[in-house]
N, C-alpha and C positions, 0 to 999 in steps of 0.2 A: 471518583472516579471515571464513572459514567461519561462525564463531561470532558476529560482528558482523551478518552477512548474516540469521542466525537469530533474533537479538534483534531486529534490524528489522522482520523478518516478523510477530513476535509482536506488537510495539509497533503496528504499523500495523493488525493485527487489532483490537487492543483500542481504539486510538484511532479506527477506523472504528465500531465498536460504540458507543463513547460518542456520537459524533456521531449516530448512527443513534437513539441513545434521547433524544439532546437534541431533535430534530427529531419524537420520538413515530411512529417506525416501527413497524409492526406488530411484534408479538413473535415470530413465526414467520419473519420476514425478517431478524433480527437477524444470526444465523450467516452466511447469504448476504450481507449488507452487508459483514460483518466480513472474509469471506473475499475479495469483490471489491476492497475497500479493500487488503488486505494485498499481493494479487497485483499492484496498480497500484503500491504503493509499491514492491514487490519489483522491477518493472520499471524503476522508476525509480532505485534504488541499482544494480542491476547495469549498466544502460546508463550511467550515470555514471561507475562504476569503468572500465567498458570504453573508452569515449570521452573521459572526463575533460574534458568540456564541458557545463556545466550547461543551455545553452541548445539544444544538439543534443540531449542527454537528454530534457529535457522535451518537444522535439518529437516524439520517438519513443514517448514514455509516451503522448501523446496518442492512438495507434493501438491501445493495449493494450486 
């Protein structure tokens, strides 16, 4: 389980950077965009594992 969460954190980081590149974000903000996206995805994954309800976990991720 811990390995899967780590892989999803890295995937969230990479996908967020790709999304920022697609929308022409400044190069100096790419790392920050990736980190914020990865943290948001990590909160989604952890709350989904703990609460086992996608709707409730999506509600809590909104506040992350």
